FITI-129621 format. One record per residue: residue in three letters; x, y, z of N, C-alpha, C, O in turn. Coordinates in steps of 0.1 Angstrom, whole numbers, plus 2048, in hexadecimal, padded with zeros to 3 digits. Atoms other than C-alpha are relative to their C-alpha. Example, Ala and Ser with C-alpha at 12.3 -4.5 7.8 and 13.67 -1.06 7.14 Angstrom:
BEGIN
Ala8097F480087B7D384E80980C80081380C807;Ser7F77F58008897F58477F880B8087FD816809;
# end
This chain:
BEGIN
Met80D7F8804B6273F1DC8007FF7F080B8017EA;Lys80380180BB5373A1BB7F78097F97EB8097FE;Thr80B7F6804B427541A77FD7FF7F28077FE7EA;Asp80780080DB2C7531877FA80D7FC7F2813804;Val8047F4804B247711737F57FD7F57F97F77EB;Glu80980280BB0377015E7FC8107FC7FA819805;Glu8047F2805AFC7901487F17FF7FE7EC7F87F6;Leu80E7FF801AD879914D7FD80A7F47F48077EC;Thr8017F680CADC7B713580E8057FF816803808;Pro7F07F9801AFC7C912780280880B80E80B80C;Thr7FC7F77F5AF97DF1467FB7FC80E7FA805816;Arg8048067F5AEE7C71618037F28018017EB7F7;Val7FB80D801AFC7A616D7FA7F980F7F7801818;Lys8048077F5AF278D18880D7F68038117ED7FB;Leu7F58087FDB1077E19C7FA7F68097F37F9812;Thr80380B7F8B0B75C1AB80C7FB8078157F6801;Val7F38017F8B247571C77FE7F380A7F47F3812;Glu8008097F8B2A7361DA80D800809818802803;Val7F77FF7F5B3F7361FA8027F480A7F97F0812;Pro7FD80C7F6B5071920B7FB80480E7FF810811;Phe8037FC7F3B4171B22F80A80480980980D811;Asp7F47FE7F8B6371A23F80680E7FE80D813807;Glu7FC7F2802B6973E2317F88098097FC81480B;Leu8087F97F5B4E74A24A8047FF80E7FF807816;Lys7FC8027F2B6073F26880480D80780080F812;Pro7FC7F47F9B7076126F7F480A8037F381280D;Asn80D7F87FDB4D77226B7F87F980C7F37FF814;Leu8078067F6B3E75728180580280D7FD802817;Asp7F77FE7F3B5875C29D7FD80F8047FD811810;Lys8057F27FDB4F78329B7F38008047EF80780D;Ala80E7FE7FCB2B77D29D7FE7FA80D7F67FF815;Tyr8028057F3B2F7682BB80680980A80180A815;Lys7FA7F77F8B457812CB7F680C8047F481180F;Glu8097F5801B2C79D2C37F27FE8097EE805811;Ile80B8057FBB0F78A2CE8017FE8107F9803818;Ser7FC8017F0B207802EF7FF80C8087FB80C813;Gln7FF7F27FAB257A62F67F38028057F2808810;Gln8107FA7FFAFE7AA2F47F97F88097F27FE811;Val80980A7F9AF078B30480480180F810802812;Arg7FC8027F1AED78832B7FB7F58067EF7F3808;Ile80380F7FAAEF7653398067FF80E810804810;Lys7FB7FE7F3AF276035E80C7F780180B7EB7FD;Gly7F48067FEB1575536880B8027F68167FC7F6;Phe7F47FE80DB277633477FF80E8017F4814802;Arg7FF7F2803B347863467FF8037F18017FB7E9;Pro8027FC80EB2C79932680B7FD7F78158007FB;Gly7F5803807B4378D30A8067F480180F7F17F9;Lys7FA80B7FCB4B76D31B7F67F37FF7F77E8804;Val80B80B7FFB2A7593138077F67F580B7FA7EA;Pro7FA80980BB377383007F57FE7F67E97FE7F8;Ala80780080CB2B7322DD7F47F68017EA7F97FC;Pro80B80A7FEB157112E77F48058087E9800807;Leu8097FB7F7B027263007F980D7F77ED8117F9;Ile8067F780AAFC7412E57F87F97F57ED7FE7F2;Asp80A808808AEF7272CD7F67FC8077EB7FA801;Lys80D8077FAAD97192E77F580C8037EA80A800;Tyr8087F77FAACB73A2F57FC80B7F37F08107F3;Val8037F680AACE7522D57FC7F87F37F27FA7EC;Gly80480880CACD7392BA80C8007F581180A7F0;Arg7F680280AAE772B2A07FC80A7F48058107EE;Gly8047FA80BAD173C28680380F8008078157F6;Ala7FC7F47FDAD675E29580E8057FD8108107F8;Val7F1800803AFC75A2948038007F180B8087EC;Leu7FE80180EAFC74E2707FC80D7F98058127F2;Gln8057F4806AE776C26580B80C80380F8137FA;Glu7F67F47FDAFF78527880C7FD7F78118077F1;Ala7F5804805B1D7732687FF8037F080780A7E9;Val8027FC80EB0E77524680080D7FB8068117F1;Asn8017F2802B0579A24880E8068008108107F9;Asp7F27FA7FEB2A7A12538087FC7F380F8047ED;Ala7F680780BB3978A2367FD8077F280580A7EA;Leu8077FC80FB2279721880880B7F980B80A7ED;Pro7FA7F4807B337B921180D7FB7FB80F7FE7EF;Glu7F4804804B567A920E8007F57F68097F57EE;Leu80380B80AB4A78B1FB7FC8067F48018027E9;Tyr8067FB80CB377A11E480C8087F880D8077EC;Gly7F47F8805B577B81DE8097F87FB80F7FC7F1;Arg7F7807806B6C79B1D87FB7F97F18017F97E6;Ala80880580CB5378A1BF80180D7F380480A7E8;Val7FE7F780CB547AC1AC80C8027FA80E8027EE;Glu7F37FF804B777B01AB8067F37F680C7F57EB;Glu7FE80C809B7B78C19E7FA8017F48007FC7EB;Ser80880180CB6279118380480B7F77FF80C7EB;Glu7FC7F5809B727B11767F58077FB7F58097EF;Ile80A7F9804B527C417580080E80880580F814;Phe8027F27FCB4C7E917B7F28028057E98057FD;Val80D8007F9B2E7EB1927F980D803801816806;Leu8047F47FFB168081957F47FF80A7EA7F9808;Gly80B7FF7F6B0280E1B38007F28098097EA809;Gln80180A7F4AF77F61CF7F97F37F97F17F47F0;Pro80480C805AF07D01C67F37FB8077F27FE813;Glu80B8087FBAD07BD1CD8057F18048067E87FC;Val7F980C7FBADE7A01E37F47F78057EA7FC809;Glu80A80C7FAACA77F1EC8087F48038107F07FB;Val7F980D7FDAD87611FF7F67F67FC7EA7F5800;Thr80880B805ACF7431ED8027F28067FB7E9803;Glu7FC80C7FBAE072920280980380D81380A80D;Leu7FA7FE7F4AE97272278017F38077F87F2810;Glu80080C7F9AF270423380A80180A816803806;Asp7F78007F5B0370325580B7F67FF8097EA801;Gly7F3808800B256F62518057FA7F38107F57F2;Thr7FB80680DB246ED22C80180D7F680C80E7F0;Gln8007F880BB1C7092147F880D8017EE80D808;Phe8057F27FFB1372E2118008067F080A8057E9;Ala8007FC80DB0673E1EF7F780D8007EF810809;Phe8067F3801AF97601E57FE8047F28078007EB;Thr8027FB80BAED7711C78018117FF7FB816809;Ala8007F17FFAF37981BF7FE8057F28078047E9;Glu8027F980EAE47AB1A180380D8027FF81380C;Val7FC7F3800AF37CC1998028047F38057FD7E9;Asp7FE7F980DAF57E517E8108037FE817808807;Ile7F27FC802B197E816E8028097F47F980B7ED;Arg7FE7F880AB297FE1568037F67F480A7EC7F6;Pro7FD80880BB287F013280E7FF7FD816808800;Lys7F3801805B477E11248028037F37FC7FD7EA;Phe7FD7FB80FB547F210580E80680181380780C;Glu7F37F9803B748030F77FD80E7FC7F38107F5;Val7FF7F2803B798280F38068007F18117FB7F0;Pro7FA80180DB8082B0CD80B80C80080C815808;Asp7F57F6805B9D8410BE7FA80D8007F18107F9;Tyr8067F1802B978660C380A8097FB8088157FB;Asp7FA7F3808BB38750B07F98037F27F17FC7EC;Gly8087FC80DBA88890927F28078017EB80D7F8;Leu80E7F9800B898950A280181080180B816807;Glu8017F2801B818BA09D7F48078047E9803801;Val8097F97FAB6E8D20B080080F7FD80C8147FD;Val8007F3802B638F70A87FB80780C7F0804810;Val8067F77F5B5E9110C38008117FB8078157F2;Asp8017F2804B569360C280F808800819805806;Asp7F57F8801B6F9500BA80280780D7F880C813;Ala7FD7F97F4B8195F0D78008107FE809817802;Glu8007F2804B789820CC7F980980A7EE80680E;Val8057F77F7B729A00E27FE80D7F88078137F2;Thr8057F380AB5E9BD0D080080B8097FF80A815;Asp8027F27F9B5D9E10D87F28008077F2805813;Glu80F8007FBB379DD0DF8027F880C7FC7FD815;Gln7FE8067F5B419C30FA80580980B7FF80B816;Val7F97F87F7B599DA10A7F880B8057F780E811;Asp8097F47FCB419F81097F47FA8097F1801813;Glu80A8057F7B259E21198067FD80E7FF800818;Thr7FA8037F3B3D9D613480080D8097FB80E814;Ile7FD7F27F8B489FA13D7F38078047F280C80F;Asp8107FC7FDB22A0513C7FB7FA80B7F4801813;Asn8048077F5B1C9EB15480480680D7FD808817;Leu7F97FB7F4B369F816B7FA80E8037F981280F;Arg8037F37FCB2BA1A1687F18008067EE80880F;Glu80B8037FBB07A0E1708027FE8107FA802818;Arg7FD8037F1B17A0219380480F808801812814;Phe7FC7F37F9B25A2619A7F780B7FE7FA817800;Ala8097F7804B06A371907FB80580D7FD7FF817;Ser8057F97F3AF5A501A97F18037FD7EC8017F2;Leu80D7FB802AD2A5B1AE7FE80F805802812810;Thr8057F27F9AC5A801B27F38027FD7EE7FC7F3;Asn80D7FE800AA3A8D1B87FE8087F280780F7EC;Ala8067FA80BA8EA9719A7F38078027E9801808;Glu80C7F97FDA73AB119B7F78007F27F480A7EB;Arg80880380CA5EAA217F7F77F48027F87EF80D;Ala80680A7FEA47A871798087F37FB8127F57F3;Val7F880B803A54A631758027FC7F27F97FD7EA;Glu7FE80780CA65A541578067F57FF80D7F2808;Glu7F880E800A72A3414C80E80280281480C7FD;Gly7F27FE7FCA93A3015A80280580B80E804810;Asp8007F87F3A8CA4317A8007F780A7FC7EC808;Phe8048077F4A8DA3619D7F68088087F781380C;Ala80D7FB7F6A6CA3C1AF7FF7FA80C7FE7EE80E;Thr8048047F2A67A3C1D37F17FF8017EA809800;Val80F801801A44A2E1D67FB7FA80E8027F4816;Asp8068097F5A2BA211EF7F57F87F67EF7FC7EC;Leu809808808A16A041E37F67F980D7F97F4818;Val80C8067F69F49F81F37F77F77F57F37FB7EA;Ala80880D80A9E39D61E47F580080A7F6802816;Arg80C8047F89C09D01EC7F87F57F77F87F67EB;Ile80980A8089A99B21E27F28028087F1801814;Asp80F7FD7FA9829BA1E880180980B7FB807815;Gly7FF7F57F898C9D91F88087FE80D808808815;Glu7F88047F49A19C821380F8017FE8137FB7F4;Glu7F27FE8019C69D32168077F38028047EC80C;Ile7F980B7FF9DE9B621180F80680581680D7FE;Glu7F37FD7F89FB9BC22A80E7FC7F98168057F6;Asp7F5805805A159A621B8038077F180F8067EC;Ala7FE7FC80CA109B61F98018107FF8008177F5;Ser8007F27FEA129DA20580D8058058147FE80D;Thr7F27FB7FAA329EF20C8018107FE7F98167F7;Ser8007F3801A3DA1220F8128047FF81A7FD804;Gly7F27FC803A5FA262058067F77F88137F67FA;Tyr7F980880AA67A0D1EB8048057F47FB80A7EC;Ser7F87FA808A80A171D38007F77F38057EB7F4;Tyr80280980BA78A091B08048067F17FF8117ED;Glu7FB7FC80EA88A0C18D7F77FF7F67F67F47F0;Val80A80180AA6EA151758057FB7F380F8007EE;Gly7FA80780DA709FF1568057F28028067EA7F9;Ser7FA80E7FDA7F9E11677F87F57FF7FC7EA7FC;Lys80880C801A619CD1688047F680B8047EA808;Ser7FB80B7F7A6D9BE1887F67FF80B7F87F8815;Ala80C8007F6A4D9C419C7F47FA7FB7F47F27F2;Val80C805806A299BE1997FE8067F38018117F0;Glu8037FC80FA1D9BF1757F580B8017EB80A807;Gly8077F4801A0F9E116C80480C807800817804;Leu7FA7F57F8A239F51858078097F78078167F9;Asp7F67F6807A3BA0416B7F68097F77F98157F5;Glu8087F8807A1DA101557F880A8087F5815804;Ala8067F57F8A0CA1F17380880B805802814809;Leu7F67F67F9A2AA3317F80480A7F48068157F7;Ile7FD7F6808A31A4415F7F580B8007E98097FF;Gly8097F37FFA25A681607FD80480D7F980F80E;Leu8027FC7F2A20A6918580B808806817804805;Ala7F77F67F9A30A861987FF7FB8117F77F3816;Ala8028047F4A38A831BC7F38068097EE811807;Gly80C7FB7FBA1AA841D27F27F97F97E77F87FE;Glu80B806808A04A741B87FF7F18008097EA802;Asp80280E7FF9F5A511B67F87FA7F57F08027EE;Lys80A80680B9E4A3819E7FF7F38068077EE80E;Thr80580E7FA9D2A181A57FD7F87F27F67FC7E9;Phe80180A80A9D59FB18D7FD7F08047FC7ED810;Thr80480E7FA9CD9D518C80B7F87FC80D7F77F0;Gly7F58098009E99BD1908007F28067F97F0810;Thr80080E7FB9EF99819780C7FF80B817800807;Leu7F78007F5A029951B88097F17FF8057E67FD;Ala7F780A803A239811B58037F680B8067EB808;Gly7FD8057F5A299761D87F680180D7EC80980D;Gly8098007F5A1A9711FA7F57F78007F47EE7F8;Glu80C8097FE9F99622077F88007F57F27F67F2;His80B7FE80B9E596F1EA8087FF7F28048057E8;Ala7FA7FF80BA009681CF7F87F87F37F27ED7F5;Gly80780680B9F19621AB7F38078007EC8067F6;Glu80D7F88019D19781B480180F7FD80A816800;Glu7FE7F08059C89991A67FB80980C7F3806815;Ala8037F87F59C69B61BC80180E7FA8078107F0;Glu8017F48029BF9DA1B980E80880780F807814;Ile7F17FB7F99E49ED1BF7FF80F7FF7FD8147F4;Thr7FD7F08029E6A121C680F8028048147FE80E;Val7F17FE7FFA0AA1F1C07FE80F8027F78167FA;Thr7FF7F17FDA11A421D08108047FE8197FE804;Val7F17FD801A32A521C580380B80C7FB81580F;Gln7F97F87F6A47A631E080A80A7FB80A8157FF;Gly7F37F9806A65A6F1CD8047F97F18027ED7EE;Val7FB80580EA74A6C1AB80F80380181380E805;Lys7F27FE802A9AA671A68047FC7F27FE7F47EB;Val7F980380DAB0A6718680C7F88038127FA80D;Lys7F38077FCACCA4F18280A8097F880780C7EC;Asn7F67F8806AECA6317980D7F68008127F280A;Leu7F680A803B07A4D16780D80A80080C8147FA;Pro7F47F9801B2CA5A16D8058007F18037F77E9;Asp7FA7FB80CB3EA6A14F80A7F37FE80F7ED807;Leu7F680B805B54A5013B80E8087FE81280B7F3;Asp7F17F9802B76A621448087FA8098067EF80F;Asp7F58057F7B95A5F1577FC80080E8017F8816;Glu8057FF7EFB83A691797F97F38027FD7EC80B;Phe80780C7FDB6BA4C17480A7F38018097EA80A;Ala7F680D800B89A3216C80780080D80C7F5811;Gln7F98027F3B9AA3D18D7F67FD80B7F97F6814;Leu80A8057F6B78A3A1A07FD7F18017FB7EB80C;Ala80480C803B70A1919180A7F58018077E9802;Ser7F680A802B91A0819080E80480480F80F80A;Glu7F37FB7F9BB6A0A1998078067F38138097F4;Phe7F77FA80DBBEA191747FE8108027F681480B;Asp8007F47FFBC3A3D16F7FA8077F57F58127F7;Thr8087FB80BBB5A4214D7F57F77FA7F67EB7FC;Ile80A807807B97A3613A8047F77F67FD7ED7F3;Gly7FC80880ABABA2811F8077F38068057E8800;Glu7FC80C7FABBEA111387F57F88057F57EC803;Leu80C8077FDB9DA081477F97F67F57F67EB7F7;Arg80780780AB8E9FD12580B7F47FC8077E97FA;Asp7F780C803BAF9E911E7FE7F58097FD7EA805;Asp80180C7F5BAB9D513D7F27F98017F27EE805;Val80D806803B879CF1378017F67F57FC7EB7F5;Arg7FE80980EB919C21148057F48038007E9800;Ser7F580B7FCBAD9AC1237F67F68097F57EA806;Arg8098097F8B9399D13E7F67FA7F67F57ED7F6;Leu809806809B7A9961238067F67F78017EC7F3;Gly7FA809807B9498710E8037F28088037E8802;Arg7FC80C7F8B9E96E12A7F27FA8017F37EE7FF;Gln80B8077FFB7996612F7FD7F97F47FA7EE7F4;Val80380880DB7395D10A8097F57FE8057EB7F8;Lys7F480C801B9394810B7FD7F68077FE7EA804;Met80580C7F6B869361297F37F97FA7F27ED7F9;Gln80B808807B659301178037F97F57FB7F17F1;Gln7FB80980AB799230FA8047F38048017EA7FD;Leu7FB80B7FCB8B90A10E7F27F98067F07EE802;Ser80C8077FBB6A9001207F67FA7F47F17EE7F5;Asp80580580CB588FC0FE8087F57F88027EC7F3;Ala7F880A806B758E90EF7FE7F280A7FF7E7805;Arg80080D7F7B728CF10C7F37FB7FF7F37EF7FE;Asp80C804802B4E8CD10A7FC7F97F27F57F07F2;Lys80380380EB4D8C80E58097F47FC8067EB7F4;Ala7F680D803B6D8AF0E47F77F58077F67EB800;Leu80780B7FBB578990FC7F37FC7F77F17F07F4;Glu80B802808B3989E0E88037F77F27FC7EE7EE;Ala7FD80780BB4C8920C98057F38028057EA7F9;Leu7FC80E7FCB5B8750DB7F37F88037F27EC7FF;Leu80B8077FDB3986A0E87F77FD7F27EF7F47F3;Glu80880380CB2986A0C48077F57FB8007EE7F2;Lys7F780C804B4584F0BD7FC7F38067FF7E8801;Val80480B7F5B378380D97F47FD8007EC807802;Glu80F8047FEB178250DB8017F58098057EA806;Ile80280A7F5B128130FD7F38008077ED80A806;Pro80C7FF7FAAF380A11080280880E80C809814;Leu8007FA7F2AEB81C1307F87F980B7ED7F5808;Pro8098067F6ADE80E1507F38098047F5815808;Asp80A7F77FFABB81B1547FF80580F7FB810810;Lys8017FB7F3ABC81E17B80C80B802809815809;Val7F67F57FFADE8331787FC80D7FA7FD818801;Val8097F6806ACB84A1607F88078077F8813808;Glu80C7FC7F8AAE84D17480680880C80281380E;Glu7F97F57F4AC685919480480A7FA800815800;Glu7FA7F4806AD787117E7F580B7FD7F68177FF;Ile80B7F6800AB68801757F980780C7F581280D;Gly8057FA7F4AAA88119680980B80680481580B;Arg7F57F87FCACC8911A17FE8107FA80081A801;Arg7FF7F3807AC78AD1867F28078057F2813807;Asn80D7F97FCAA08B419180380480F7FE80F813;Gln7FF7FC7F3AAB8B51B480B80E80280A81780A;Gln7FA7F3802AC58CE1AC7FA80D7FC7FC817802;Leu80A7F4805AAD8E51997F880380B7F680F80D;Glu80A7FA7F6A958E51B480680880D800810814;Gln7F87F87F6AAF8F01CD80380D7FB800817802;Gln7FE7F4804ABB90B1B87F480A8007F4815805;Leu80B7F9800A979161B17FC80480D7F880F810;Gln8047FC7F2A909161D680780C80580381580C;Met7F77F47FAAAE92C1DD7FC80C7F97FD8177FF;Ala8037F3808AA29441C27F28048027ED80D7FB;Gly80D7FE7FEA7F9441CF7F68007F47ED8087F2;Met80880280FA709371AD7FA7F18047FE7E980C;Thr80780D803A5991A1A58047FB7F48088027EB;Lys7FC80680DA6090218C7F68057F47FB8067E9;Asp8087F880BA4191217880780A7FB80780C7EF;Asp7F97F3802A5493217B80A7FC7F68098017EB;Tyr7F6804807A7292216B7FD7FD7F38038027E9;Leu80480580EA6191014F7FB80B7F97FE80C7ED;Ser8067F4806A4F93014780B8087FB80B80C7EF;Gly7F27F7804A709431458067FA7F48088007EA;Glu7F780880BA809291317F57FD7F37F97F87E8;Glu80980480BA6192511A7FF7F37FB8007F07EF;Lys7FE80D804A6090111E7F37F98077EE7FE811;Thr80A8087F9A448E71278087F78098147F7809;Ala7FA80A7F5A498CD1438057F47F88107EE7FB;Glu7FC80B80AA4B8B312880E8027F98177FA7F9;Glu7F17FC808A678C611580C7FF80A8187FB806;Phe7F68007F8A7A8CA1368047F48048107F2805;Asp7FC80E7FCA788A71408087FA7F58137F47F8;Thr7F780780CA8589B11F80C8067FF8157FE7FE;Glu7F27FA800AA28B411F8087FC80C8147FA80A;Val7F98057F4AAC8A91438037F07FD80E7EB800;Ala7FC80E802AAA88413880A7FE7F68127F57F8;Asp7F680180AABF88911A80D8058048177FF7FF;Ala7F47FA7FAAD889D12D8067F78098137F580B;Ala7FA80B7F6ADA8811488077F57F98127F17FE;Arg7FB808807ADF86812E80F8037FB8187FB7FC;Leu7F37FE805AFA87A11F80B80180B8167FE808;Ala7F68007F7B0A88013F8047F48058107F4809;Val7FE80F7FCB0985B14A80B7FB7F48167F77F6;Lys7F780480CB1785312980F8068018197FE800;Gly7F37FA801B3486D12B80A7FB80B8167FA809;Gly7FA8047F5B3C86014C8087F37FF8147F1803;Phe7FA80B806B4083C13E80C8027FA8167FC7FE;Val7F680180BB5484512280E80780781A803803;Leu7F47FA7FBB6C85B1378087F680C8147F680E;Asp7FC80A7F8B6F8401508087F57F98137F17FE;Gln7F9809809B7982713680A8047FA8137FB7F9;Leu7F47FB806B9183D12680A8008098147FA806;Ala7F58007F5BA48431468057F18048107EF808;Val7FB80E7FDBA681C14A8097FD7F38157F97F5;Gln7F980580ABB381712780C8077FD8158007F9;Glu7F57F77FFBCB8341298097FE80D81480380D;Glu7FA8057F4BD782614B80380D80780E81080C;Leu8007F27F8BD084A15B7FF7FC80F7F97F2813;Asn8007FF7F2BD584F18080080B8068038157FF;Val8007F27F9BD186919A80A80180A8097FA814;Glu7F77FE7F6BF08741AD7FC80980B7F2811809;Asn8037FD7F3BEE8801D08008117FE7F8818805;Glu7FD7F2803BF98A41C47F38057F87EF8107FA;Glu80B7FB808BDC8A51AA7F18008097E8808808;Leu80B8007F5BC389B1C780180B8087F681080B;Ser7FF7F67F8BD08B51DC7FE80D7FA7F9816801;Glu8037F4808BCF8D01C17EF8027FE7E980D7FE;Tyr80D7FE802BAB8C71BA7F980580B7F080E80A;Val8077FB7F6BA08CA1DE80480E8057FC81680A;Val7FE7F07FFBB38EC1E17F88097F87F48147FC;Thr8087F880ABA18F91C37F18008037E9809801;Gln80E8027FBB808EB1D17FD80B80C7F481380E;Ala8037F97F1B848FB1F380180F7FC7F8816800;Met8007F3804B8F91D1E47F28047FA7ED80F7FE;Gln80D7FC806B6E91E1CF7F47FF80C7EB80780D;Met80B8007F6B599141EE80480780A7FD806814;Gly7FD7F87F4B6B92D2068037F980C7FF7FE816;Val7FE8067F6B7691321C80F7FC8018167FD7F7;Gln7F38047FFB9890522A8027F57F97F97ED7FB;Pro7FE80D807BA88EA2148017F580A7FC7EA807;Gln80180C7F7BAD8D52337F47FD8067F07F1809;Gln80F8037FDB8A8D923E7F97F97F77F17F17FC;Leu80780880AB7E8CB21C8067F48007FF7EA7FF;Ala7FA80D802B968B121A7FA7F680D7F77EB80B;Glu8058097F5B8B8A423E7F07FF7FF7EB7F5804;Tyr80D805802B688A72347FE7F57F57F67EB7F7;Leu80180A80BB6C8932138057F38077FE7E9805;Thr7FC80D7F9B7F8782287F67FB8097F17F0807;Gln80B8067F7B658752437F47FB7FB7EC7F3800;Asn80D803807B4A87222B8027F87F57F87F67ED;Asn7FB80D80AB5C8582147FE8077F27F88007E9;Gln8027F980CB5B8721F680D7FF7F880D8037EC;Leu7F3801806B7F86C1ED7FF7F97F38047FE7E8;Pro80380780FB768501D27FA8097F67FE8087EB;Ala8077FA809B5F8671C280780C7FA8058107EE;Ile7F87F6805B788831C080B7FB7F780E8017EC;Val7F8808808B9286A1B37FB7FF7F28028017E8;Ser80680380EB798611967FF80C7F980180D7ED;Glu8027F4808B7288618F80E8057FA80E80A7EF;Val7F47FD806B9788D18B8057FA7F580A8017EC;Leu7FD80880CB9C86F1757F88057F47FD8077E9;Arg8097FD80BB8087916080680F7F88058117EC;Ser7FB7F3805B8F89D15D80C7FD7F980E8047EF;Lys7F4804808BB088D1517FD7FB7F58028007EB;Ala80680880DB9F8771387FB80A7F57FC8087E9;Leu8067F9808B8D89412B80B80B7FA80B80F7EE;Asn7F47FA805BAD8A91288077FA7F680C8007EC;Leu7F980A80BBBC88C1147FA8037F58008087EC;Val8087FE80CBA188E0FC80280E7FA80180F7EE;Val7FF7F2805BA58B40F780D7FF7FB80E8047F0;Glu7F3800805BCA8AE0F28007FB7F18077FF7E9;His7FE80880EBC48990D47F68057F57F67FF7EA;Val80B7FA807BA78AC0C580680D7FA80D814800;Thr7FD7F3808BAB8C70AB7F680C8047EA80A800;Val80A7F47FCB9A8E90B980280B7F680D8117F5;Lys8007F4808B929040A17F580A8037EB805808;Asp8077F7800B829250A27F68007F67F87FA7EC;Glu8087FF80CB6392F08D8068057F48028027E9;Ser7F77F980AB7C9430798097F57FB8117FA7F3;Gly7F780A806B8F92307180D8008058167F97FF;Asn7F38017FABAD92A0888027F580A7FA7F4814;Glu7FE8097F7BBB90D09980680580E80F80C80F;Ile7FD7FC7F2BBD9110BF8087F78098037ED80D;Asp7F88077F5BDB9050D57FA80080D7FC80A814;Val8068017F3BC88FA0F280880180C805809815;Glu7F57FF7F7BE68F410780780F80380A81480E;Ala7F97F37FEBF69161007F580B8057F981480D;Val8097F87FABD59281087FD7FD80D7F9806814;Gln8018037F1BD391512980C80680780B80C812;Arg7F37FB7F9BF791E1327FD8117FF7FF818809;Glu8037F17FFBED9431287F780580C7FA80E814;Leu80D7FD7F6BCD94413E80A7FC81080B805818;Asn7FA8037F2BE193415C80B80A80480C80E80F;Gly7F57F77FDBFE94B1597FB80F80380081680C;Glu8047F37FEBE996B1577F680080D7F780A815;Thr8097FE7F6BCD96316F8037F880E7FD7FB818;Gly7FB8057F4BE094C1897F47F38037F57EC80C;Glu80980A7FFBC19341848047F37F780C7F47ED;Thr80180E808BBE90F1767F38007FA7EA800801;Val80C801806BA490D15C7FE7F17FF8067EB7F8;Gln80280C7FDB958EB1657F77F87F57EE7FE7EF;Ala80880680BB868D014D7F37FD8067F27FB812;Glu80D8037FBB618CA1507FD7F18068037E8800;Asp80580E7FAB538AC1647F57F97F67ED8007EF;Ala809808809B408911517F28018017EA7FE7F8;Asp80E8017FCB208961637F980D7FA7ED80F7FD;Gly8077F5805B188B61517FA80A8077F3813803;Ala8067F57F6B108CA17080780C7FD81280B7F9;Gln7FC7F3802B168EF16D7FF80780D7F6807815;Asp7FF7F77F2B2490518A80180D7F880680F7ED;Thr7FB7F1805B2492B18580580980C7FF80A817;Asp7FA7F57F4B3994319A7FB80D7FC7FD8137F1;Gly8047F3802B289611A080980B80681280980E;Thr7F77F57F8B379821A97F88098097EC80A806;Glu8077F87F9B2B9981C480080E7FE80B8137FB;Asp8027F2803B209BB1BF808809809807807815;Ala7F87F67F9B399D61CC7F68098057EB80C800;Glu8087F47F8B2B9F01E480680C7FB81280E7FC;Thr7FB7F3805B2FA111D47FB80B8067EF80A80A;Ala8067F57FAB2AA331E280180C7F580C80F7EF;Gly8007F680AB1EA511CC80680C80680D80C811;Asp7FC7F37FAB26A761D07F980580B7EE80080C;Ala8067FC7F4B1DA891EF7F28057FD7EF80B7F2;Gly80F7FD801AF7A8E1F37F97F77F47ED7FA7F0;Glu80480980CAF2A731D77FF7F28078057EE811;Glu80480D7FCAE4A4F1DA8077F77F58067FA7E9;Pro7FC80880BAF6A331C77F47F77FB7ED7F0803;Ala80B804809ADDA251AC8027EF80380C7E9803;Gln80180E7FFAD2A001B27FC7FB7F27F17FE7ED;Thr80680580DAD19ED1917FD7F28028027EB80C;Ala8058117FDAC19C918B80A7F77FF80A7ED805;Glu7F580C801AE19B818080B8057FB80A80F7F3;Asp7F27FC804B069BB17A8047F57F78007E97F8;Ser7FA80B809B199AA15F80C7F98078127FF810;Ala7F68067F8B3199116B80F8057FB819804801;Ala7F27FA804B4D9A115780380D80180D8137FC;Glu8007F17FFB489C316280980680980981280B;Ala7F87FB7F3B619C717F80E8027FC8167F8800;Pro7F37FF804B819D317280980580D81580680D;Ala7F97FC7F4B899E01958097F78068077EB805;Ala7F68097FBBA79D31A87FB7F58078007EA805;Asp80380C7F8B949BE1BF7F67F87FC7F17EF803;Ala80B808807B7A9B11A58057F27FD8117F07FB;Lys7FB80D803B7A98C19E7FC7FD7F27F28037ED;Asp80380480EB7A97C17B7F67F78027F87EE80A;Ala80C80B7FFB599671788037F67F68067F97EA;Gln7FE80D809B5D9461687F47F68017F07F180C;Asp80980B800B4392D15E8067F47FB80D7F47F1;Lys7FA80B804B4D90B15F7F67F47FF7EE7F2809;Asp80A80A802B388EE1508087F38048147F2802;Ser7FA80C7FBB3E8CC1607F87F57FD7FB7EA801;
# end
């Protein structure tokens, strides 16, 4: 087999492959056998039809086409291996010559990873935030925890901001009630601005049994976006009571006996989180610093696919959150054009980062041991809440192991870069990344993973604990809880991982 490589662009090549016809014999034999199983010719059992009869009744051309289709994947793979190129995506294949008994040739155009060398990365320096935990942060975390243990009691007065009002809502358009925009017995935190616009202002000053009508824009349902006349009637007013910040609260909310012990634990947990964030930032910035030293062309098709993947991921997240893209852009105060530009820039940076880490793994002769692959699968399975064996079987059956190996290799390459980079905090103190890593692993039992080069971000959320108030009182419902607020024995440390 002879292979010629023509460089169309720095990121795309055309392979011209010539194959002696006799190399197709195994494929021809296989084609005859498979066609013999399919045809029905009188006097011959399926699978026993001779080749000359197949040529006569089916056609030699059909046999050749079957053989070529069977041979192409292996021949293309051999051509790629002999050419020592790193292909990306599927090739565009064209059979250019097929002369029965003499010659077979085809061409394949495919995107490739550009050829380059990763420059020396010794001496790079990056700066991350200080790993400082302030008293204000500790107070805020404990206050959030108090919110979770707050209770509601009836108040014999008019509604004030911060109260929880039990209300009936009736929405009308042109005098006709809109059923899907009306409700009764709805408990609403006044001032949270989490319902229809104008509700908070309408409620202030109303007592139980009183009502008020205002104009608001409906947020959902069949009449979303339309203005309606909304009447709110107050059924009752409840006041949120926060528990006292004392030893009794510490015993209620955690495994600790005193408020001092609780504060120490909160400070320790926050300290671990900021150190984890330091490591994450160090990896991000180390890769950014390395990428600034490398200039390489990027295949347009690969970048377009990455842009599409990111947009699809956002659409899925917005759908799960019940939001539209317009809602998201409005919240981020961005135009569609600004958003598209940011996504395209991030996609190009992600593709470039993947290329650089892949090449670094080759240069440093990195490889993935079975133990490392197993550790990765176990870690992912724990995060997904499935059995490691179940995840391993899924990855194997869906041919995902090569992608996992690539991900682990990139992680190792990035770790190598971080080992050679000088990391300092904003105060000028040099950070021993390996020592911090060992400290965190020892204290939490977790392994802080290096980010993947694709830049995608996974967020581990914490579930709100169900809490009961004192007898005769209702637990207060707050709009959101801090990820770091749970010093209780069964609470999880929340960790954001950029990949």
